[in-house]
N, C-alpha and C positions, 0 to 999 in steps of 0.2 A: 544614480545609485542603483545597481542591479537588484538589491534586496531592500524592499521598502519597509518601514516600521510603522506600526500603529500604536497610538497611546494605550496605556493600561487603564482599565476600569475595573468594575467589579467582576468577580470570577463568573466565567461562562458566557460573557458577552463577546460578539464577533470582533470588537476592537481590541481585545486583549491579545489576539493572535497577530503575529508579524507575518506579513505578506512575503512570500518566497517566489522569486523568479526562477522557476525550475530549469530554465535554460541559460542562466547566468553563466559567464565564463568561469567565475570562482567555483561555483558548485560542480559544473561539468569537469572542470580540471581535476578537482578533488575526487570525483567518482572514477575519472579515468585512471587514476593511481590507487584506487581503493581495492581491497581483496575481493575475490570472487566467491559468492556463496551459492549454494544449491538449496532450494526449498526441499525439505524432507518430511517423512512421516505420512500416514493416511489422512486423507481428508474426506469429510463427509459433504455431499452435495445433492441437491435435488432440482428437478425442473421447476422453473418459476412460472408462475401464471401471469400471462401478458396483462400488463396494466398494474401488477402487484408492486407496491412501493417498498423497497428495501432500504432500510435505515441502518448504517453501520454505527454501532455504539461501543466504544472502547472503555472499559472500566478502569479507572485510574485511582491513585491514592487521594488526590484532591477532588475527586468526583468524576462522573462520566463525561466523556468527550464524544459528541456526536460527529464522527469523522466524516460521513457523507450520506447522502440520500439519492438513490437512483430508482427509476421506474423500469421494470422488466418489460421486455419485448418477446416476441415468439421465439422459443428456442433457448432463451437465456437460462443461466443455472444460478441458484442460490448456494453458495459455498459457506460451509461453517468454519470459522477460524478457531485457534487454540484457546481463545479467551471467552468463547461463547459467542463472539460477534458474528454477524452474517454480512456478506458482501456478495455483489453481483458479478458474474462473469458473462459476457455476451456469447451468443451462439457461435460466433466466429472465433473468439479468443479461448473458450473452454477446452477445445480439443488440443490447442497449442500449449495450454497450460497444465493439463491433467490427462492421465490414462487410466481406463477402467481397470478394476481388479476383479477377481472372482467372488468378491463380496458385494451384493447389490447395494448401491448407494454410496460406496466407498472408492476413492480414487488416490492415485499416486501423482504427486506434483512432478512436473517436468521442467519447471522454470529455474533459471539462474539469474543472478543479479550481482551488481557491484553495489556496495553499501558503506556509508560512513555514518558515525553518530551525529545527531543534529549539532552542526557547528555554531548555531546561534544561541544555544542555551536558553531558549524561551519557547513558549507555545507558537506554533506555526500554522500557516494557512496557504494553500496555493489554488490556483485555478487549473483544473485538470485538463488534459487533452481530450477526455471523453465527456466533459460537460460540467458537472456540478463541483463546487469547491470542496476540497479536502482539508481536514483539520486534524492536528496532532499535538502532543504535549512536548515538553522540552527534553524529554528522555528518548524521543523517537530516533529511528534511523531514516536517513535519506537513501533511496535506492533508485536504480535505474536497471531495467532489464538488460541482459546481455547474453550472448551464447556461452558455451562451456568453456571456451578460451578466453572470455573476458571482453569480447568485442561488444561495445554498447550499442544498443539499438534504440535511439531516441524516439523512433516512430512507435515502438511497443510500450514506452512509458516510463515516466519518472513518478515515483509514488513515495509515500511515507509508510513506515511500518512501526507499530507500537513496540516499545522495547521489549516487554514481556513476550509478545508474539514472535519478534525476531529471535530472541534467545531460544525459544521453544522449537521453531520451525525451519531455521536456516543453518546450514553447516558449512564452514569455510573450506573451500577446496583448492584455493590458490591465492598466494600473496600478491 
């Protein structure tokens, strides 16, 4: 079974989250047919301190979800999300994802993705290609980076996006 499930226990325990195989044929086929979105709006970012631990916490109706935890390396950036969450972009990926504006510390996103609403209808977890596990609630979106024409780039990442964050920061550009 490409998507494994974990038993439900009390709120906020790891076993409450269903493990998602990010490369399963079912998910990748659904994403290949999904609409293309562009990330929009100004984003604030700062240079991270090497060794700094950045914990991404998403505030939800049933409580906060600790989405992921990363340790910064030289040149990495801490990016602020629309819900007040912070996440890490590596020194390599930041210039691919954001461009500077004339306002210090503010950037315009350059990324596109294909995205679908969470098809499992429950809290999910995946082992990311960049290391730590990522967690999200049942309302999240499953997304995969793509170019502006919708060609998926599995090497650039499959990720979850919190529902409120997705609604605030992504604009559909192609069905």
